[in-house]
ZAZALO-862002 format. One line per field, with one value per residue (C-alpha): residue in one letter; chain; y, x, z. Coordinates in steps of 0.2 Angstrom, whole numbers, plus 5000, padded with zeros to 4 digits. Each point is the difference from the previous one (the first is absolute). Example, Ala and Ser with C-alpha at 12.3 -4.5 7.8 and 13.67 -1.06 7.14 Angstrom:
residuo A, S
cadena A, A
north 4978, 5017
east 5062, 5006
up 5039, 4997
***
This chain:
residuo M, R, P, E, I, V, A, L, L, S, C, P, L, C, R, E, D, L, R, Q, D, G, L, R, L, C, C, R, Q, G, H, S, F, D, I, A, R, Q, G, Y, V, N, L, L, P, G, R, G, S, T, T, T, A, D, S, A, A, M, V, A, A, R, D, S, F, L, A, A, G, H, F, A, R, L, R, A, L, L, V, E, T, V, S, E, H, L, T, S, T, T, G, P, V, L, V, D, A, G, A, G, T, G, Y, Y, L, S, A, L, L, D, H, L, P, G, A, R, G, L, A, L, D, L, S, T, H, A, S, R, R, A, A, K, S, H, D, R, V, G, A, V, V, C, D, V, W, R, T, L, P, L, K, D, F, C, A, T, V, L, L, D, V, F, A, P, R, N, A, G, E, F, H, R, V, L, S, S, D, G, L, L, V, M, V, T, P, T, P, A, H, L, Q, E, I, V, T, A, F, R, L, L, I, V, D, P, R, K, P, E, R, V, G, E, S, L, R, G, L, F, A, P, C, A, H, T, Q, L, E, E, A, L, E, L, N, H, T, Q, V, T, A, L, V, G, M, G, P, S, S, H, H, V, T, E, Q, E, L, S, L, R, V, A, A, L, P, P, V, V, Q, T, T, L, S, I, T, L, T, V, Y, R, R, I
cadena A, A, A, A, A, A, A, A, A, A, A, A, A, A, A, A, A, A, A, A, A, A, A, A, A, A, A, A, A, A, A, A, A, A, A, A, A, A, A, A, A, A, A, A, A, A, A, A, A, A, A, A, A, A, A, A, A, A, A, A, A, A, A, A, A, A, A, A, A, A, A, A, A, A, A, A, A, A, A, A, A, A, A, A, A, A, A, A, A, A, A, A, A, A, A, A, A, A, A, A, A, A, A, A, A, A, A, A, A, A, A, A, A, A, A, A, A, A, A, A, A, A, A, A, A, A, A, A, A, A, A, A, A, A, A, A, A, A, A, A, A, A, A, A, A, A, A, A, A, A, A, A, A, A, A, A, A, A, A, A, A, A, A, A, A, A, A, A, A, A, A, A, A, A, A, A, A, A, A, A, A, A, A, A, A, A, A, A, A, A, A, A, A, A, A, A, A, A, A, A, A, A, A, A, A, A, A, A, A, A, A, A, A, A, A, A, A, A, A, A, A, A, A, A, A, A, A, A, A, A, A, A, A, A, A, A, A, A, A, A, A, A, A, A, A, A, A, A, A, A, A, A, A, A, A, A, A, A, A, A, A, A, A, A, A, A, A, A, A, A, A, A, A, A, A, A, A, A, A, A
north 4997, 5001, 5017, 5004, 5002, 5008, 5014, 5001, 5005, 5014, 5003, 5004, 5011, 5010, 4998, 4996, 4987, 4984, 4986, 4983, 4999, 4979, 4996, 5020, 5010, 5018, 5019, 5016, 5005, 4986, 4993, 4980, 4987, 4979, 4991, 4984, 4984, 4994, 5013, 5013, 5019, 5009, 5019, 5005, 5016, 5003, 4989, 4999, 4989, 4984, 4994, 5002, 4988, 4984, 4988, 4982, 4991, 5012, 4995, 4982, 5002, 5011, 4989, 4986, 5008, 5009, 4981, 4992, 5011, 5009, 5015, 4995, 5010, 5015, 4998, 4996, 5014, 5011, 4993, 5003, 5014, 5010, 4990, 5008, 5019, 5000, 5010, 4994, 4982, 5003, 5002, 5003, 5004, 4992, 5004, 4991, 5012, 4989, 4985, 4985, 4983, 5010, 4986, 5015, 5007, 4988, 4990, 5017, 5001, 4979, 5013, 5011, 4994, 5014, 5006, 5004, 5000, 5009, 4995, 5008, 4996, 5005, 4983, 4991, 4982, 5006, 5008, 4984, 4989, 5015, 5001, 4982, 4999, 5004, 5005, 5016, 5006, 5012, 5001, 5015, 5002, 5019, 5009, 5006, 5011, 5008, 5007, 4984, 4996, 5001, 5011, 5015, 4995, 4982, 4990, 4993, 4990, 5001, 4986, 5004, 4981, 5003, 5015, 5015, 5016, 5013, 5011, 5014, 4985, 4991, 5014, 5007, 4982, 4996, 5005, 5012, 4988, 4988, 4990, 4996, 4983, 5002, 4983, 5005, 4988, 5003, 4999, 4983, 4994, 4984, 5006, 4986, 4996, 5019, 4994, 4984, 5005, 5020, 5006, 5016, 5005, 5011, 5022, 4999, 5019, 4992, 5004, 5015, 5003, 4995, 5007, 5016, 4996, 5000, 5016, 5010, 4987, 4984, 4998, 4984, 4992, 4986, 4989, 4980, 4991, 4982, 4987, 4983, 4986, 4992, 4984, 4999, 4986, 5004, 5000, 5011, 5013, 4998, 5006, 5015, 5007, 4997, 5010, 5017, 5014, 4992, 4986, 5013, 5000, 4983, 4986, 4982, 4994, 5008, 5000, 4978, 5003, 5012, 4986, 4985, 5009, 5001, 4987, 4991, 5008, 5021, 5011, 5020, 5010, 5008, 5017, 5013, 5017, 5002, 5014, 5008, 5019, 5010, 5016, 5014
east 4364, 5018, 5004, 5014, 4987, 4989, 5014, 4996, 4982, 4991, 4982, 4990, 4990, 5006, 5023, 5001, 5012, 4993, 5003, 4994, 4984, 4997, 4993, 4998, 5008, 4998, 5007, 4994, 4987, 4992, 4999, 5000, 5005, 4996, 5015, 4992, 5001, 5012, 5011, 4999, 4990, 4990, 5007, 4987, 4992, 4981, 4990, 5014, 4993, 5009, 4990, 5017, 5007, 5008, 4985, 5002, 5004, 5010, 5012, 4998, 5007, 5013, 5006, 4998, 5010, 5014, 5004, 5003, 5016, 4994, 5004, 5016, 5013, 4993, 5001, 5018, 5002, 4992, 5010, 5017, 4994, 4996, 5013, 5011, 4994, 4997, 5012, 4999, 4991, 4998, 4983, 4991, 4982, 4992, 4983, 4992, 4985, 4987, 5010, 4990, 5003, 5016, 5008, 5013, 5001, 5004, 5016, 5008, 4996, 5010, 5013, 5003, 4997, 5002, 4983, 4983, 4984, 4985, 4988, 4989, 4985, 4979, 4995, 4995, 5002, 5016, 5004, 4998, 5013, 5016, 4997, 5007, 5012, 5013, 5001, 5009, 4985, 4986, 4984, 4991, 4984, 5000, 4998, 5015, 4995, 4995, 5010, 5009, 4998, 5021, 5010, 5011, 5016, 4998, 5004, 5015, 4994, 4985, 4994, 4987, 4999, 4984, 4991, 4997, 5009, 4999, 5014, 4997, 4995, 5014, 5013, 4993, 5004, 5016, 5015, 5011, 5012, 4984, 4999, 4984, 4999, 4991, 4992, 4991, 4994, 5005, 4992, 5005, 4994, 4991, 4994, 4995, 4991, 4991, 4997, 4992, 4989, 4998, 5004, 5007, 5014, 5014, 5000, 5018, 4997, 5004, 5019, 4996, 4987, 5009, 5015, 4987, 4991, 5016, 5010, 5005, 4999, 5010, 5017, 5002, 5017, 4998, 4991, 4998, 4988, 4999, 4994, 4994, 4990, 4987, 4994, 4978, 4990, 4979, 5000, 5013, 4996, 4983, 5007, 5012, 4982, 4991, 5011, 5001, 4989, 4993, 4993, 4981, 5000, 5000, 4986, 5007, 4991, 5006, 5016, 5000, 4994, 5016, 5012, 4996, 5002, 5019, 5011, 5007, 5016, 4997, 5015, 4999, 5017, 5001, 5006, 5000, 5013, 5007, 5006, 5008, 4995, 5011, 4987, 5006
up 5248, 5003, 5011, 4984, 4986, 5010, 5004, 4981, 4998, 5004, 5002, 4982, 5008, 5010, 4994, 5021, 5006, 5001, 5013, 5003, 5016, 4999, 4985, 4992, 4994, 5007, 5000, 5013, 4992, 5004, 4982, 5000, 4988, 5004, 4994, 4992, 5008, 4982, 5006, 4987, 5006, 4991, 4998, 4987, 5006, 5003, 4989, 4988, 4986, 4992, 4988, 4987, 5013, 4994, 5002, 5011, 4983, 4991, 5019, 4996, 4984, 5003, 5016, 4989, 4984, 5007, 5013, 4985, 4995, 4985, 5004, 5013, 4991, 5001, 5017, 4999, 4992, 5008, 5018, 4990, 4996, 5015, 5009, 4988, 5002, 5020, 5006, 5020, 5005, 5016, 5004, 4983, 5000, 4982, 4997, 4983, 4995, 4990, 5012, 4995, 5008, 5006, 4985, 4996, 5019, 5009, 4987, 5006, 5020, 4996, 4994, 5011, 5018, 5010, 4989, 5003, 4986, 4998, 4987, 4993, 4991, 4997, 4999, 5018, 4992, 4996, 5014, 5013, 4987, 5002, 5018, 5000, 4988, 5011, 5021, 4993, 4991, 5003, 4990, 5001, 4988, 4993, 4984, 4992, 4990, 5016, 5012, 5009, 5020, 5000, 5012, 4987, 4993, 5012, 4984, 4993, 4983, 4993, 4987, 4986, 4990, 4988, 5012, 5001, 5003, 5011, 4997, 5013, 5014, 4994, 5001, 5020, 5007, 4990, 5013, 4994, 4990, 4998, 4983, 4989, 4989, 4988, 4989, 4984, 4986, 4984, 4982, 4998, 5018, 5001, 4982, 4993, 5011, 5000, 4980, 5003, 5016, 4991, 5018, 5009, 4986, 5008, 4997, 4987, 5007, 5018, 5001, 4997, 5015, 5011, 4997, 5000, 5018, 5010, 4991, 5012, 5015, 4994, 4991, 4989, 5002, 4995, 4985, 4995, 4991, 5000, 4987, 5003, 4991, 5008, 4996, 5009, 5000, 4999, 5020, 5002, 4986, 5009, 5016, 4990, 4992, 5017, 5013, 4989, 4997, 4982, 5013, 5001, 4981, 4999, 5006, 5006, 4986, 4986, 5007, 5001, 4982, 4995, 5008, 4994, 4981, 5005, 4997, 5015, 5002, 4998, 4999, 5005, 5005, 5018, 4994, 5012, 5006, 5018, 5004, 5014, 5008, 5013, 5007, 4998
***
């Protein structure tokens, strides 16, 4: 793991700095964490559970769907927005909470040659892919709902794209002029697919709940909505359903039957809100 990535991390058990010793990360208290041969490190404290993490099948489906470019406009909007609001492009640290395969983070690193990136995810399967997504990415398995294994004020930008929000920890790890860049779905997001497959719906109160969770810690400074019509074939619909949490509630057989009943080309809508917050 690159030294400039290790320098951002802290021990999840005692909060001491970590250093690399061969294929391990260690702290002064003697806690040690193996670096996997795929390049990521698991910093879940104690016997932290990954039972709710994305499975290998879910990660493969996400990788296939995103690689086909269906969310490319969203990725481009993220790059444009972060670039516009960064106060300095000299060596920024980009932390992606719930990074998945590193799809969005790697695009930002391509655009910011001096930046470092940290991909945080509960899934070891996702972290394996994120570790290979860019040569300036460090991938860490951790639970975003818990204390993040990062040093105070180490991040310049914190990305949260369709991911859990831990406002207190986001505030702690962001620098004084840091940016929180959040992407949330609107109730219209993929609504045609949601209806056809009776998937989990977006709470209409989601914007209100997000605002409440950030109050007193972050102030919004920019707000953008993106809507784009998508046309998907049966393979792409299968991947879309398979990559999200609703895949836990649909069996493969049921999914195949429902997809087969659809027209050859399925029209749906990408509908998201992108909000930039400044740390208070």
